[in-house]
PDB file as gemmi writes it, atoms N, CA and C in Angstrom:
CRYST1    1.000    1.000    1.000  90.00  90.00  90.00 P 1                      
ATOM      1  N   MET A   1      13.024  -9.589 -21.084  1.00  0.00           N  
ATOM      2  CA  MET A   1      12.933  -9.319 -19.667  1.00  0.00           C  
ATOM      3  C   MET A   1      14.277  -8.866 -19.117  1.00  0.00           C  
ATOM      4  N   VAL A   2      15.349  -9.426 -19.623  1.00  0.00           N  
ATOM      5  CA  VAL A   2      16.671  -9.030 -19.121  1.00  0.00           C  
ATOM      6  C   VAL A   2      16.965  -7.568 -19.453  1.00  0.00           C  
ATOM      7  N   PRO A   3      16.767  -7.103 -20.701  1.00  0.00           N  
ATOM      8  CA  PRO A   3      16.988  -5.677 -20.956  1.00  0.00           C  
ATOM      9  C   PRO A   3      15.988  -4.777 -20.239  1.00  0.00           C  
ATOM     10  N   ALA A   4      14.788  -5.278 -19.975  1.00  0.00           N  
ATOM     11  CA  ALA A   4      13.796  -4.482 -19.256  1.00  0.00           C  
ATOM     12  C   ALA A   4      14.144  -4.346 -17.779  1.00  0.00           C  
ATOM     13  N   SER A   5      14.928  -5.271 -17.239  1.00  0.00           N  
ATOM     14  CA  SER A   5      15.328  -5.191 -15.827  1.00  0.00           C  
ATOM     15  C   SER A   5      16.468  -4.204 -15.608  1.00  0.00           C  
ATOM     16  N   ALA A   6      17.200  -3.884 -16.646  1.00  0.00           N  
ATOM     17  CA  ALA A   6      18.340  -2.975 -16.491  1.00  0.00           C  
ATOM     18  C   ALA A   6      17.936  -1.590 -15.982  1.00  0.00           C  
ATOM     19  N   PRO A   7      16.860  -0.968 -16.488  1.00  0.00           N  
ATOM     20  CA  PRO A   7      16.483   0.342 -15.937  1.00  0.00           C  
ATOM     21  C   PRO A   7      16.030   0.295 -14.482  1.00  0.00           C  
ATOM     22  N   LEU A   8      15.638  -0.871 -14.009  1.00  0.00           N  
ATOM     23  CA  LEU A   8      15.208  -0.973 -12.615  1.00  0.00           C  
ATOM     24  C   LEU A   8      16.358  -0.672 -11.656  1.00  0.00           C  
ATOM     25  N   PHE A   9      17.572  -1.040 -12.043  1.00  0.00           N  
ATOM     26  CA  PHE A   9      18.715  -0.737 -11.192  1.00  0.00           C  
ATOM     27  C   PHE A   9      18.930   0.772 -11.098  1.00  0.00           C  
ATOM     28  N   ASP A  10      18.669   1.486 -12.182  1.00  0.00           N  
ATOM     29  CA  ASP A  10      18.805   2.937 -12.160  1.00  0.00           C  
ATOM     30  C   ASP A  10      17.671   3.589 -11.371  1.00  0.00           C  
ATOM     31  N   LEU A  11      16.472   3.026 -11.458  1.00  0.00           N  
ATOM     32  CA  LEU A  11      15.324   3.578 -10.739  1.00  0.00           C  
ATOM     33  C   LEU A  11      15.349   3.263  -9.249  1.00  0.00           C  
ATOM     34  N   ALA A  12      16.200   2.378  -8.818  1.00  0.00           N  
ATOM     35  CA  ALA A  12      16.234   1.982  -7.401  1.00  0.00           C  
ATOM     36  C   ALA A  12      16.597   3.138  -6.490  1.00  0.00           C  
ATOM     37  N   ARG A  13      17.335   4.096  -6.991  1.00  0.00           N  
ATOM     38  CA  ARG A  13      17.723   5.219  -6.120  1.00  0.00           C  
ATOM     39  C   ARG A  13      16.558   6.159  -5.852  1.00  0.00           C  
ATOM     40  N   HIS A  14      15.459   6.039  -6.602  1.00  0.00           N  
ATOM     41  CA  HIS A  14      14.281   6.876  -6.396  1.00  0.00           C  
ATOM     42  C   HIS A  14      13.283   6.252  -5.423  1.00  0.00           C  
ATOM     43  N   VAL A  15      13.550   5.047  -4.982  1.00  0.00           N  
ATOM     44  CA  VAL A  15      12.661   4.352  -4.050  1.00  0.00           C  
ATOM     45  C   VAL A  15      13.152   4.636  -2.632  1.00  0.00           C  
ATOM     46  N   ASP A  16      12.229   4.665  -1.687  1.00  0.00           N  
ATOM     47  CA  ASP A  16      12.596   4.898  -0.288  1.00  0.00           C  
ATOM     48  C   ASP A  16      13.662   3.917   0.155  1.00  0.00           C  
ATOM     49  N   PRO A  17      14.631   4.383   0.949  1.00  0.00           N  
ATOM     50  CA  PRO A  17      15.707   3.474   1.384  1.00  0.00           C  
ATOM     51  C   PRO A  17      15.206   2.253   2.155  1.00  0.00           C  
ATOM     52  N   ALA A  18      14.090   2.396   2.865  1.00  0.00           N  
ATOM     53  CA  ALA A  18      13.563   1.264   3.628  1.00  0.00           C  
ATOM     54  C   ALA A  18      13.030   0.167   2.701  1.00  0.00           C  
ATOM     55  N   ARG A  19      12.540   0.543   1.529  1.00  0.00           N  
ATOM     56  CA  ARG A  19      11.957  -0.428   0.607  1.00  0.00           C  
ATOM     57  C   ARG A  19      12.835  -0.695  -0.604  1.00  0.00           C  
ATOM     58  N   ARG A  20      13.999  -0.111  -0.636  1.00  0.00           N  
ATOM     59  CA  ARG A  20      14.887  -0.265  -1.792  1.00  0.00           C  
ATOM     60  C   ARG A  20      15.347  -1.706  -1.968  1.00  0.00           C  
ATOM     61  N   ARG A  21      15.482  -2.422  -0.862  1.00  0.00           N  
ATOM     62  CA  ARG A  21      15.938  -3.817  -0.941  1.00  0.00           C  
ATOM     63  C   ARG A  21      14.970  -4.668  -1.749  1.00  0.00           C  
ATOM     64  N   LEU A  22      13.667  -4.505  -1.523  1.00  0.00           N  
ATOM     65  CA  LEU A  22      12.672  -5.269  -2.289  1.00  0.00           C  
ATOM     66  C   LEU A  22      12.699  -4.882  -3.767  1.00  0.00           C  
ATOM     67  N   PHE A  23      12.947  -3.618  -4.038  1.00  0.00           N  
ATOM     68  CA  PHE A  23      13.008  -3.178  -5.428  1.00  0.00           C  
ATOM     69  C   PHE A  23      14.223  -3.773  -6.132  1.00  0.00           C  
ATOM     70  N   LEU A  24      15.343  -3.858  -5.430  1.00  0.00           N  
ATOM     71  CA  LEU A  24      16.538  -4.471  -6.020  1.00  0.00           C  
ATOM     72  C   LEU A  24      16.353  -5.975  -6.204  1.00  0.00           C  
ATOM     73  N   VAL A  25      15.618  -6.612  -5.310  1.00  0.00           N  
ATOM     74  CA  VAL A  25      15.296  -8.034  -5.489  1.00  0.00           C  
ATOM     75  C   VAL A  25      14.461  -8.217  -6.754  1.00  0.00           C  
ATOM     76  N   ALA A  26      13.557  -7.268  -7.021  1.00  0.00           N  
ATOM     77  CA  ALA A  26      12.768  -7.332  -8.255  1.00  0.00           C  
ATOM     78  C   ALA A  26      13.663  -7.212  -9.478  1.00  0.00           C  
ATOM     79  N   ALA A  27      14.617  -6.310  -9.437  1.00  0.00           N  
ATOM     80  CA  ALA A  27      15.522  -6.134 -10.572  1.00  0.00           C  
ATOM     81  C   ALA A  27      16.395  -7.366 -10.780  1.00  0.00           C  
ATOM     82  N   TRP A  28      16.928  -7.898  -9.700  1.00  0.00           N  
ATOM     83  CA  TRP A  28      17.791  -9.080  -9.822  1.00  0.00           C  
ATOM     84  C   TRP A  28      17.003 -10.317 -10.233  1.00  0.00           C  
ATOM     85  N   SER A  29      15.775 -10.465  -9.746  1.00  0.00           N  
ATOM     86  CA  SER A  29      14.991 -11.648 -10.126  1.00  0.00           C  
ATOM     87  C   SER A  29      14.659 -11.628 -11.614  1.00  0.00           C  
ATOM     88  N   GLY A  30      14.413 -10.461 -12.160  1.00  0.00           N  
ATOM     89  CA  GLY A  30      14.148 -10.385 -13.588  1.00  0.00           C  
ATOM     90  C   GLY A  30      15.389 -10.623 -14.422  1.00  0.00           C  
ATOM     91  N   ALA A  31      16.490 -10.021 -14.015  1.00  0.00           N  
ATOM     92  CA  ALA A  31      17.715 -10.122 -14.815  1.00  0.00           C  
ATOM     93  C   ALA A  31      18.376 -11.490 -14.686  1.00  0.00           C  
ATOM     94  N   LEU A  32      18.674 -11.881 -13.477  1.00  0.00           N  
ATOM     95  CA  LEU A  32      19.381 -13.149 -13.277  1.00  0.00           C  
ATOM     96  C   LEU A  32      18.486 -14.366 -13.464  1.00  0.00           C  
ATOM     97  N   GLY A  33      17.220 -14.221 -13.129  1.00  0.00           N  
ATOM     98  CA  GLY A  33      16.311 -15.353 -13.263  1.00  0.00           C  
ATOM     99  C   GLY A  33      16.205 -15.848 -14.687  1.00  0.00           C  
ATOM    100  N   LEU A  34      15.967 -14.936 -15.595  1.00  0.00           N  
ATOM    101  CA  LEU A  34      15.828 -15.369 -16.988  1.00  0.00           C  
ATOM    102  C   LEU A  34      17.166 -15.667 -17.633  1.00  0.00           C  
ATOM    103  N   LEU A  35      18.199 -14.982 -17.217  1.00  0.00           N  
ATOM    104  CA  LEU A  35      19.517 -15.301 -17.755  1.00  0.00           C  
ATOM    105  C   LEU A  35      19.928 -16.719 -17.363  1.00  0.00           C  
ATOM    106  N   LEU A  36      19.718 -17.083 -16.102  1.00  0.00           N  
ATOM    107  CA  LEU A  36      20.027 -18.439 -15.661  1.00  0.00           C  
ATOM    108  C   LEU A  36      19.102 -19.471 -16.292  1.00  0.00           C  
ATOM    109  N   THR A  37      17.865 -19.072 -16.573  1.00  0.00           N  
ATOM    110  CA  THR A  37      16.947 -19.983 -17.256  1.00  0.00           C  
ATOM    111  C   THR A  37      17.483 -20.378 -18.617  1.00  0.00           C  
ATOM    112  N   PHE A  38      17.948 -19.401 -19.377  1.00  0.00           N  
ATOM    113  CA  PHE A  38      18.484 -19.715 -20.700  1.00  0.00           C  
ATOM    114  C   PHE A  38      19.783 -20.496 -20.607  1.00  0.00           C  
ATOM    115  N   VAL A  39      20.603 -20.188 -19.629  1.00  0.00           N  
ATOM    116  CA  VAL A  39      21.894 -20.880 -19.508  1.00  0.00           C  
ATOM    117  C   VAL A  39      21.691 -22.325 -19.044  1.00  0.00           C  
ATOM    118  N   LEU A  40      20.795 -22.543 -18.091  1.00  0.00           N  
ATOM    119  CA  LEU A  40      20.626 -23.873 -17.521  1.00  0.00           C  
ATOM    120  C   LEU A  40      19.724 -24.784 -18.351  1.00  0.00           C  
ATOM    121  N   PHE A  41      18.656 -24.230 -18.923  1.00  0.00           N  
ATOM    122  CA  PHE A  41      17.682 -25.077 -19.601  1.00  0.00           C  
ATOM    123  C   PHE A  41      17.896 -25.191 -21.101  1.00  0.00           C  
ATOM    124  N   GLN A  42      18.719 -24.360 -21.687  1.00  0.00           N  
ATOM    125  CA  GLN A  42      18.957 -24.445 -23.125  1.00  0.00           C  
ATOM    126  C   GLN A  42      19.533 -25.805 -23.542  1.00  0.00           C  
ATOM    127  N   PRO A  43      20.559 -26.335 -22.841  1.00  0.00           N  
ATOM    128  CA  PRO A  43      21.083 -27.640 -23.267  1.00  0.00           C  
ATOM    129  C   PRO A  43      20.139 -28.807 -22.969  1.00  0.00           C  
ATOM    130  N   VAL A  44      19.250 -28.646 -21.998  1.00  0.00           N  
ATOM    131  CA  VAL A  44      18.402 -29.747 -21.552  1.00  0.00           C  
ATOM    132  C   VAL A  44      17.114 -29.838 -22.366  1.00  0.00           C  
ATOM    133  N   CYS A  45      16.489 -28.706 -22.617  1.00  0.00           N  
ATOM    134  CA  CYS A  45      15.184 -28.686 -23.277  1.00  0.00           C  
ATOM    135  C   CYS A  45      15.360 -28.615 -24.779  1.00  0.00           C  
ATOM    136  N   GLU A  46      14.939 -29.624 -25.441  1.00  0.00           N  
ATOM    137  CA  GLU A  46      14.953 -29.583 -26.896  1.00  0.00           C  
ATOM    138  C   GLU A  46      13.526 -29.638 -27.429  1.00  0.00           C  
ATOM    139  N   GLU A  47      12.775 -30.603 -26.963  1.00  0.00           N  
ATOM    140  CA  GLU A  47      11.430 -30.793 -27.490  1.00  0.00           C  
ATOM    141  C   GLU A  47      10.455 -29.753 -26.932  1.00  0.00           C  
ATOM    142  N   TYR A  48      10.573 -29.441 -25.639  1.00  0.00           N  
ATOM    143  CA  TYR A  48       9.634 -28.531 -24.985  1.00  0.00           C  
ATOM    144  C   TYR A  48      10.273 -27.185 -24.689  1.00  0.00           C  
ATOM    145  N   GLU A  49      11.202 -26.761 -25.510  1.00  0.00           N  
ATOM    146  CA  GLU A  49      11.957 -25.537 -25.247  1.00  0.00           C  
ATOM    147  C   GLU A  49      11.054 -24.307 -25.157  1.00  0.00           C  
ATOM    148  N   SER A  50      10.172 -24.127 -26.097  1.00  0.00           N  
ATOM    149  CA  SER A  50       9.324 -22.927 -26.096  1.00  0.00           C  
ATOM    150  C   SER A  50       8.349 -22.940 -24.928  1.00  0.00           C  
ATOM    151  N   THR A  51       7.858 -24.108 -24.556  1.00  0.00           N  
ATOM    152  CA  THR A  51       6.930 -24.205 -23.428  1.00  0.00           C  
ATOM    153  C   THR A  51       7.629 -23.862 -22.118  1.00  0.00           C  
ATOM    154  N   VAL A  52       8.810 -24.410 -21.913  1.00  0.00           N  
ATOM    155  CA  VAL A  52       9.548 -24.169 -20.674  1.00  0.00           C  
ATOM    156  C   VAL A  52       9.958 -22.707 -20.578  1.00  0.00           C  
ATOM    157  N   PHE A  53      10.458 -22.129 -21.666  1.00  0.00           N  
ATOM    158  CA  PHE A  53      10.890 -20.737 -21.636  1.00  0.00           C  
ATOM    159  C   PHE A  53       9.711 -19.786 -21.460  1.00  0.00           C  
ATOM    160  N   SER A  54       8.573 -20.105 -22.050  1.00  0.00           N  
ATOM    161  CA  SER A  54       7.388 -19.261 -21.866  1.00  0.00           C  
ATOM    162  C   SER A  54       6.909 -19.312 -20.427  1.00  0.00           C  
ATOM    163  N   PHE A  55       6.851 -20.512 -19.861  1.00  0.00           N  
ATOM    164  CA  PHE A  55       6.401 -20.650 -18.477  1.00  0.00           C  
ATOM    165  C   PHE A  55       7.335 -19.915 -17.518  1.00  0.00           C  
ATOM    166  N   LEU A  56       8.641 -20.127 -17.657  1.00  0.00           N  
ATOM    167  CA  LEU A  56       9.582 -19.475 -16.748  1.00  0.00           C  
ATOM    168  C   LEU A  56       9.652 -17.974 -16.980  1.00  0.00           C  
ATOM    169  N   GLY A  57       9.457 -17.528 -18.206  1.00  0.00           N  
ATOM    170  CA  GLY A  57       9.420 -16.094 -18.480  1.00  0.00           C  
ATOM    171  C   GLY A  57       8.246 -15.428 -17.788  1.00  0.00           C  
ATOM    172  N   ILE A  58       7.080 -16.063 -17.864  1.00  0.00           N  
ATOM    173  CA  ILE A  58       5.904 -15.531 -17.183  1.00  0.00           C  
ATOM    174  C   ILE A  58       6.099 -15.573 -15.675  1.00  0.00           C  
ATOM    175  N   LEU A  59       6.694 -16.639 -15.167  1.00  0.00           N  
ATOM    176  CA  LEU A  59       6.939 -16.764 -13.731  1.00  0.00           C  
ATOM    177  C   LEU A  59       7.857 -15.648 -13.220  1.00  0.00           C  
ATOM    178  N   PHE A  60       8.960 -15.420 -13.913  1.00  0.00           N  
ATOM    179  CA  PHE A  60       9.889 -14.381 -13.459  1.00  0.00           C  
ATOM    180  C   PHE A  60       9.324 -12.977 -13.678  1.00  0.00           C  
ATOM    181  N   ALA A  61       8.502 -12.783 -14.686  1.00  0.00           N  
ATOM    182  CA  ALA A  61       7.849 -11.482 -14.865  1.00  0.00           C  
ATOM    183  C   ALA A  61       6.880 -11.209 -13.718  1.00  0.00           C  
ATOM    184  N   MET A  62       6.141 -12.231 -13.291  1.00  0.00           N  
ATOM    185  CA  MET A  62       5.234 -12.061 -12.158  1.00  0.00           C  
ATOM    186  C   MET A  62       5.996 -11.815 -10.868  1.00  0.00           C  
ATOM    187  N   LEU A  63       7.108 -12.524 -10.675  1.00  0.00           N  
ATOM    188  CA  LEU A  63       7.920 -12.287  -9.478  1.00  0.00           C  
ATOM    189  C   LEU A  63       8.473 -10.866  -9.447  1.00  0.00           C  
ATOM    190  N   THR A  64       8.918 -10.383 -10.594  1.00  0.00           N  
ATOM    191  CA  THR A  64       9.437  -9.024 -10.672  1.00  0.00           C  
ATOM    192  C   THR A  64       8.351  -8.013 -10.334  1.00  0.00           C  
ATOM    193  N   LEU A  65       7.181  -8.181 -10.912  1.00  0.00           N  
ATOM    194  CA  LEU A  65       6.081  -7.257 -10.619  1.00  0.00           C  
ATOM    195  C   LEU A  65       5.623  -7.363  -9.171  1.00  0.00           C  
ATOM    196  N   MET A  66       5.656  -8.556  -8.594  1.00  0.00           N  
ATOM    197  CA  MET A  66       5.264  -8.728  -7.202  1.00  0.00           C  
ATOM    198  C   MET A  66       6.217  -7.981  -6.270  1.00  0.00           C  
ATOM    199  N   PHE A  67       7.520  -8.135  -6.488  1.00  0.00           N  
ATOM    200  CA  PHE A  67       8.480  -7.451  -5.637  1.00  0.00           C  
ATOM    201  C   PHE A  67       8.445  -5.935  -5.852  1.00  0.00           C  
ATOM    202  N   MET A  68       8.171  -5.507  -7.075  1.00  0.00           N  
ATOM    203  CA  MET A  68       8.044  -4.066  -7.308  1.00  0.00           C  
ATOM    204  C   MET A  68       6.850  -3.488  -6.567  1.00  0.00           C  
ATOM    205  N   SER A  69       5.744  -4.197  -6.558  1.00  0.00           N  
ATOM    206  CA  SER A  69       4.566  -3.694  -5.842  1.00  0.00           C  
ATOM    207  C   SER A  69       4.764  -3.766  -4.333  1.00  0.00           C  
ATOM    208  N   LEU A  70       5.479  -4.781  -3.844  1.00  0.00           N  
ATOM    209  CA  LEU A  70       5.772  -4.826  -2.413  1.00  0.00           C  
ATOM    210  C   LEU A  70       6.708  -3.700  -1.989  1.00  0.00           C  
ATOM    211  N   ALA A  71       7.543  -3.246  -2.903  1.00  0.00           N  
ATOM    212  CA  ALA A  71       8.449  -2.142  -2.605  1.00  0.00           C  
ATOM    213  C   ALA A  71       7.716  -0.808  -2.631  1.00  0.00           C  
ATOM    214  N   GLY A  72       6.493  -0.786  -3.108  1.00  0.00           N  
ATOM    215  CA  GLY A  72       5.729   0.447  -3.130  1.00  0.00           C  
ATOM    216  C   GLY A  72       6.002   1.312  -4.339  1.00  0.00           C  
ATOM    217  N   PHE A  73       6.547   0.736  -5.389  1.00  0.00           N  
ATOM    218  CA  PHE A  73       6.837   1.496  -6.604  1.00  0.00           C  
ATOM    219  C   PHE A  73       5.561   1.647  -7.402  1.00  0.00           C  
ATOM    220  N   LYS A  74       5.152   2.889  -7.661  1.00  0.00           N  
ATOM    221  CA  LYS A  74       3.927   3.156  -8.407  1.00  0.00           C  
ATOM    222  C   LYS A  74       4.244   4.085  -9.569  1.00  0.00           C  
ATOM    223  N   SER A  75       3.585   3.860 -10.680  1.00  0.00           N  
ATOM    224  CA  SER A  75       3.762   4.761 -11.802  1.00  0.00           C  
ATOM    225  C   SER A  75       2.918   6.006 -11.583  1.00  0.00           C  
ATOM    226  N   ARG A  76       3.368   7.106 -12.155  1.00  0.00           N  
ATOM    227  CA  ARG A  76       2.620   8.362 -11.989  1.00  0.00           C  
ATOM    228  C   ARG A  76       1.860   8.698 -13.222  1.00  0.00           C  
TER     229      ARG A  76                                                      
END                                                                             
């Protein structure tokens, strides 16, 4: 998810300026959200590591897609 969020920063200039803020929130939520998840939960989660990372990965992927759709970004 972190490498997939990197192109979103480049694509932000193609979004309308009025909705660009929501698109950048989508990019930051994907990049920083999962990066902080690994940094914060790696030392704490030992037994349920895969469960916690899967849940938070799905959560941040949904948040990223939600903010992208609110920004009006559509594929052609």
